[in-house]
N, C-alpha and C positions, 0 to 999 in steps of 0.2 A: 684812401688816397696814397697809401704807402707805396703802391705800385707806380704812382706817378712821380713822387718826390724822391724816391730811392731807386733809380734804375739799376739794371745789372751792370757789372763791371765793364763788359764789352761795350755796351751801349754808352756808358758814361765816358769811356775813353774816346769815343768817336765824336762826342759833342764838343765843339770848340769853345768851351767855357771852363773857368777854374772850378775845381771840385767843390771848394767851399761855398760856391754860389748856388749849388743845386738845391740846398734846403730852403733857400729863400725864393726860388723861382715859383711863379704862379703856374697852374696847370697849362694855361694858354701859352705862356712864354716857353715852357719846357717843350710843349708840342711843336711850336714854331722852330725851336732850336733843333729838335730831332729831325723834323721834315727837311730842314735846310742842310742836313749832312749828306751831300751828294756823293761822298766817298764811301759811305757805309749803307748798303742796302738793308742790312739787319736792323740798323737804327731806325731807318725810315719805316720799315715794316712794323717794328715795335710801336712806333708812334701811331701808325694808321690803325693798328689793333686797338689802341686806346682812344680813338676819336670819340666814340660814344661816351666813354668815361670822362673825358675832358669836357664834353658838352654838358653832361649832367652836373659836373663840378662848377662850371661857370654860369649855368642857368640859361633859360630860354632866350632872353634878350641879347646876352653876349654871344650866344651861339648864332643867332640870326644876324647880329650886327657885326661880329668880328670873325668868328670861326668859319662860317660858310663862305663869306667873301674871300677869306684867305685861301681856303681850299680851292675855290674857283679860280683865283688869280695865279696860284703857284703850282697847282697840280693839273687842273683841267685845262686852263688857258695858258698856263706857264709853259707847257710843252707843245703848244699848238704850232705846227709848221706852216699853217695858212694854206695848205693844199686844198684841192677841190674834191678829193676822193675820200674825205673823212666823213664824219657824222653830219647831221643836219646843220650844225653850226659852221661847217665849211672846212675845218682843220683836222689834222691827224694828231691825236694825243700821243706824244712820244714819252711814255712813262712805262715803268715796269708793270707787267700784267698782274703781278701779285699785289702791287699797291692799288691798282684800279679795282681789282676784285674785292679787296678789303673795304675800299671806299664805298663801292656800291652796296655792300652788305651793311656797313656801319650807318650809312644815311637812312636806310630803312629802319634801323633800330631806334632812331630818334623820334619816330612818330608812332603812336600819339602820346606816349608817356611824358616826353619832354616838350616836344613841339606839338601843339594841338593841331588836329587835322586842318581846320580853316586857315592856319598860319603856315602850312607846309609848302605852299606854292613855290617859294624860292629854292627848294630842293630839286624841283623837276628839271630846271635847265642843266644842272650838273648830271643828273641821271640820263637826260636826253643825250648829252655828249657821250656818256659811257655806253649808251645803247648803240652807238655807231662804231665802236672799236672793232678790231679784227678778231680778238680772242673770244671764242664762243661762250665760255663760262662767265666772262665779265658781262657780256650782253645779257645773258640769261638772268644773272643776279640783278642787273639794272632794271630789267623788265619786271622781275618779281617785286622789287622795291617800288617801282612806279605803280604797279597794280595794287599795292598795299596803300599807297598815299592817295591816289586819285579818288577812291570812294569816300575818303575822309574830308575832302575839300568842301568849302561852303557852297551848297547848291542854291542858296537864296541870296547871293550878293546882288545888290541893286544894279550895278553896272555890268554884270555878267562877265567880270574879268576872268574868272576861272574857265568858263566855257570857251571864251575867245582864245585864251592862251592854249588850252588843250587842243582846240581845233587847229590852231596854227602849228602847234608841235606835231600833231598827227600828219599834217600836210608836209612839213619839213622832212620828217622821217620817211614818209611814203614817197616823196619826190626826190630823195637823195640820189646822187649819181652812183653811189657804191651800194652793193647789195646788203651789207651788214645792217645799215640803218633800216632798210625795208623789212628785213627779218624781224627786227625789234618792233617795227610798226605793227606788224600782224599780231604780235603778242599783246600789245596794249589796246588795240582798237575794240575788242570785246568789252573791256572794263570801261573804256572811254564812252562807248555807246550806252552802256547801262547807266553811267553817271549823268549823261545828257538827257537820257530818257527819263530818269528819275527827277531831274531838275524840271522838266516840262510837266511831270505829274504834280510836283509840289506847287507849281505856279499857275495851275489851270484857273484857279479862282483869283479874283482881284481885278483891278481896273485895267491893268495891262496884260491880263491873262491871255487874250487872243493874240497879241503881238508876240509874247514869249513863246506861246505854243507854236505859232507859225515859224519863228526863228529856230526853235529846237527841231521842228520838223525838217527845216531846210538843212540844218547842220547834220541831222541824222541821215538824210539822203546823201549828203556829201561823204559821210563816213562809209556808207554802204558802197558808194562809188569807189572810194579809195580801196576798200577791201577787194572789190571786184578787179581793180587794176593790179593789185598785188597778186591775186590768184592767176592773172594772165601774164605775169612777168616772164621775161625770157630766161631768167636765171632759175634753175631748178631749186636752189636753196630757198629762194623767196616763195616759190609755189609750195614747197614743203612746209614752210612756216605757216603759210595761209591754210594749208590742209590740217596742220596740227591744231590750230586754234579755231577751226571752222565750227566745231560743235559748240564751243563757248560763244562764238559770235552769233550763231543761230539762236541760242538760248537768250542772248542779250536782246536781239531784235524782237524775239517773241515775248520778252519780259518775264522769263522764268529762270533767269540766271541765279537768283538768290536762293532758289530751292524751297522757298516757303509756300509758293502757290504755283501749281502746275496748270491752272486754268489760263487758256490763251484766248483773248478776244479775237473776233473775226477780222478786225482791221489789221491786227499784227500778223495773223496767219496769212493775210494777203501780202503783207510786206515780205514775209519769209518766202512765199511762193514766187513773188516777182523778182526778188533780189538775191536770195540766198540759195534756193533750190537749184537755179542754173549753175551757180558756182560749185555746188555739191556734185552735180552731174558731170561738169567739166573736169573737176579734179579727180573724180573717181575713174575717169577714162584717160587720165594723163599718161603720156608715153613713159614716164619714169615711175618705176614701181615704188620708189621711196615716197613719192607723192600719193600714189593710189592707196597704199597701205594705210596712210594716215587719214585720207578722206573717207575710206570705207568704214574705218573704225568710228567715225562720227555719225554713223547712221542712227544710233540710238538717240543722240541729241537732236538729230533732224526730226525724228518721229515725235519726240517730246515737243519740239518747237511748232510742229503742225497740230498741236493739241491732242496728240494720241488719237487722231481721227483715222479709223480703219480704212476708209476709202482713199484718203490722201496718201496714207502710208503705202497702201497697195499699189497706187499709181506712181508715186515719186520715190519711195525708199526701197520697196521690195525688189524692183529690178536691179538696183545697185547691189543689194545683198546677194541676189542670185548670181550676178556676174562676179562678185568678190569670191564666192565659194568655189567658182570654177576658174578663177584667174590662173594664168600660166605661172605666175610668180608665187612660190610657196610663201614668201614673206608677206604678201597680201593676204593669203588665206590664213596665215599664222596670226596676223594682227586682228583680223576679223574674228577668228576663233576665240581670242582672248576676251573680246568684248561681246560675245554672241548673246549671252543671257541678258545683258543690259539692253542690247539692241532689240531683242525679241520682246522684252517686257514693255518697251516704249512705243511699239507699233500700233497699239490700240486694238489688237485682235482679241484680247482677253479683257473683259470688264465685269464689274459687279452686276450689270444688267444681263449678262449672258452674251452669247454670240449667235449671229444668224448664219445661214448657210454659206453666204459669200465669205464672211470672216472665217468660218470654219475651214473652208478650202484654203484660204491664205495661211492660216495657222498650220495646217497640214504641210503646206509647202515650206514653211519656216522650219518645221521639224525634219522634213525630208532633207533640206540643205544641211541642217546640223548633223544628220546621220552621215552625210557625205564627208563632213569634216572629221568625224570620229573614225572614218575609214581611210583617211588621207594617206598618201604614200610617204609623206614626211613625218618623222617622229615628233618634231617640234609642233607641228599642226595638231597631231593627235593628242599630244600632251596638253596643249592649251584648250582644245575642245573638251577633253575629259574633265578639266577643272570646272566646266560649266554644266556638267551633267545634273548635279543636285539642283541648281537654280532652274534649269529647264524642266526638270521633273516637277518641282513645286509650281512652276508656271502652268504646266499642263493640268496639275491637280486643282488649280484655281477655277478651271472651266466648269467643273462639276462632275458628278458621278454618272451622268446620263448623256446619251448622245454619242455619235461616232468619234468625237474628239477625245473622249475619255480613254481611248485605246492608243493615243499617240505615243505614250511611253512604251507600251508593249509592241507597237508596230515599228517604231523608228529607232528607239534607244536600246531596248532590251536585246534585239538580235545582234548588236555590235559588241555587247559586253564580254562575251566569251572570248572573242579574238583579242580584245584589248587586255583581258586578264592574263593572256599568255603572250603578250607583246614582248618581243626580244629586248626592248628598251626598258630598263628598270624604272626610269622616271615616269613613263606612261603608266606602268602598273601601280607605282606608288600613288600617283594622283588619282587613279581610278579607285584604289582602296579607300582613300580619304573621301572621295565623292560618294561612294556607296554608303558609307556610314553617315555622311551628311544628309543623304536622302531619308535616313531614318531618324532625323533630328526630332527629339520629343518636344522641343520648344515650338515646333510648327505642327501641332497636332491637327489643326484644321486642314493642313495640306500635307498629309503624311501618307505614304504608300500603304496599301492594305497588307495585312499579315500574310495572306495567301500569295501575294506577289513577291514579298520578301523571301518567303520560303521556297517558292518555285524558281525565282530568278537569282536572288542574291545568295542563297544557301550554298550552292556548288562553288560560287566564286569565293565566298569566305573561306571555305575549306582549302581552296588552292592558295589563297593569299597567306593563310596561316602557315603553310608549308613552303612559302617562298624562300629562296636562298638569301635574300637580303632582309636584314632586320628592320630596315626602314618601312618596308611594305607590311611586315607583320605588326609593327607598332601602330600603324594607322588603323588597323583593325582592332587590336587589343585595347587601345586607349579609349575607343568609343563603343566597344562591344556592349557596354551596359545599356545602350539605347535599344537593343533588341533582347535584353535579358529575359523578357517574358516569353520569348520564343526559343530559348536555349534548350528547354526540355524536349524540343522537337528537332534539335540539331545534334544528334549523337556524335557524328564525326567531328564536329567543331569542338565539342566538350572533350573528347578524347585527345584531340590535338593540343588543347590548352593544358591538359594534365601533363603531356609529354614536354611541353614548353617550359614547365616549371624547372626543368634541368638545363635550359638553354645556356650556352656559353656566354651570350650577350646579357649583361646585367640589366639593361634597359628592358629587355623582353621579360626577364624574371620579375622586374618591378611591375610591369603592366599586368602580368599574371597575378601578382599579389593583390592588385587593385580589383581584379575581376572575380577572384574566388568567392567573396561574400555574395556577389550577384549570382554566381552559380548556385550557391547554397539556397538562395531565394527561389531560383527557377527550378532546381532539381529536388527541392525539399531537403530537410535536415538529415534524413537517413542516408541520402547519397553523400552528403558531406562527411558523415561519420566513416563510411566505408571507402570512399575514394578521394576525398579532398583534405581530410585531416592531416594525413602524412605529408603531402606537398605544402600545406599551410605551415606546419611546424618546421619543415626544412627551410622554407623561405624566411621564416622568423629568425633563423640562425645564420642567414646568409652573410657572407663576408662584406658585402657592399651595404653601406648604411641606408641608401635610398630604397633598397629592396626591403630591409627590415621596417623602415618607416611606412612603406606601403601596407604592410601587415598591421601596423599600429593604427593607421587611419581607417582600416576596414573593421576594426573591432566594434564600433557602434552599430554598423549595419548587421554584423553577425549577431549581435545581441538582439536587435529588433526582429531578426528572422527566427532565431533559435529560442530566445527566451532566457530568463535568468536561471531557471532550474537546470536547463541543459548546459548552460555555460559553466555553472558550478560543478556539474557532474563530469563533463567531458573536457573542458578547456583548462579550468583552474588547476586540476591535478597535474596535467602536463606542464603547465607554466611553473608550478611550484617545484616540480622535479628538475626542470631545466635550470631554474634559479639556484637550487641547492647544489647541483652537480657541476655548474659552469665554473670554469677557471678564468673566464674572460669577463672583465667588468662591463664591457660593452653589451654583452648578452644580458647581464642582470639589469642594466639600464633599460634595455629594450622591453624586458618583461614588466618593469615598473611603469614604463610609458604606456604599455597596453592597458594596465589597470587604470591609469589616469584617464586614458582616452574613453574608456567605458563609462566612467563617472562624469567626466566633463561634457561629453556629447550625448547626454541622456535627457532631452527635454520632456519625453513622455513618461519618465519614471519607470522604465523597464527593469532597472536594477533593484532586485529584491533585497530585503534586509539581510538575508543569509549571505548572499553574494557580496553585498557591501561590507559585511563583517570580514569576509575572507580577504577582500581587497585592502581594507584598513590594516589588517594583521600583517599582510605582506609588505605594505608600505612602511609600517613601524619597524619591521625586521630590517628593511633597507637602511634605516637610520644607523644601525650598528655595523654596517659594512666597513671593511678595512680600507676601501678606496673612497676618498672624499667625493669624487664625482658621483658615485652612487648615492 
């Protein structure tokens, strides 16, 4: 509480109270005094930043009984001009945007740790007002806080107060004369629908279950109508907000917004088909590309809301994807490309039961459209599409190893990779390099490309990326090259390039080479390490950059497991001993000692033989007599 009772000198001077009274002021009184300083914005901002601190200091009852009413009267309603163009309450809040932004944020912090969810209803009128102000960041923060509070309200109240209030609030926001409140309405309707739908599910059983279910069904229909009206609003900003939250609203109607269960009952699929899909189609054909780009990106959520039914997705979602990939606005294609893998995986064309001929044809079209995005004329579109290459590859591999669909990668993705690898835009090449290595992710062994495809398709690309003029591209390959370490013995050019990169001017590249050398020893066998890799290894061990030296230290355990204790004692220890004895730098000696420690500490299999262990202990004891204390 010291930050409350001992304010800064500037803030203290602005408060119209004698200095000696500060120590005796309660948190609430000090907050009121600061907020009342109309001549000092800094003082009022400082007070608003401490709103949650004050609330926790005075407790739940005082917060609901005094603090919230004070804020409502002096900040929300105190600046109300009574005009008709404001939020759903009817007035324009004439307050500094910085104050309103902090208020919207602080109100969300009070729930649920201080104010339990069922008791948080009094906060919503304040946030409703904030949802109608002109400043975008204030509205977005207010919507975020409302979406946090609404699911925590009491869904089982006997009189349905919460449901009635929320429904009235949604109508006020949606029916406002000014577009700002309508924009906020689109943001809270998905959460509101989920809350009311959950209330109906919780009250199905019981004496009044039928009445409650009918009432909730009526309110749910009203909310769907409100959302439809927002999607047809004359103001593009309102339609854009409806398009932005369309995916979340569709999942709420389908009952899959919580992410726990993706099974959609037929009754809810019918609701989605009747009330949500027409909105999806209309917004995806909107005259404003800022609306279309958001609507098209919700195609994945739409497929999920239709139960990932291949037939429904082919009829209702796939035409929108097809049109989005060919849209004249590059921004629409760009936004769809960013979400393409998510969209494709929720269409239901790939399932654990396999796919039939019709679904196979639709999946082929999905990959064909993706190939078009990879070859788009706009670099931003190509870059976003390339980021989805790994996920699309894994999606294709889920189909199985048999059937014509197994060639989707080779038919639609592989032919585009060579041109992307030589793309004039570095960002595209960088993302492609990262995507190629993600395709070889060993954590997804069940859905991993075959070795012959990696060698035939990826090998020439890896050679080019390692010789790229930008270190960022090289690092994406080097940092994950261990994923294909078992194939390095068949990539001679790649290995030669790595050896040359041990002298790269960029220290991050040298660090990555230090990490990969033990994997090369495993792939090329230890004799190759002796003749070709030992000299680069020792050079990196003496590098001027600490991170490069640490890379060699961390590779010692793997080198031990590959070469064995006898080889380490014969080939490595003598070099390390010589470096230690001849070095004039204490940092070099510390690096050698750390190498010894790494060998012993990271040896769960007991590969360190007694003779090697004796050598290590002797060297460590020698370090105790070093003239530098750090050693």
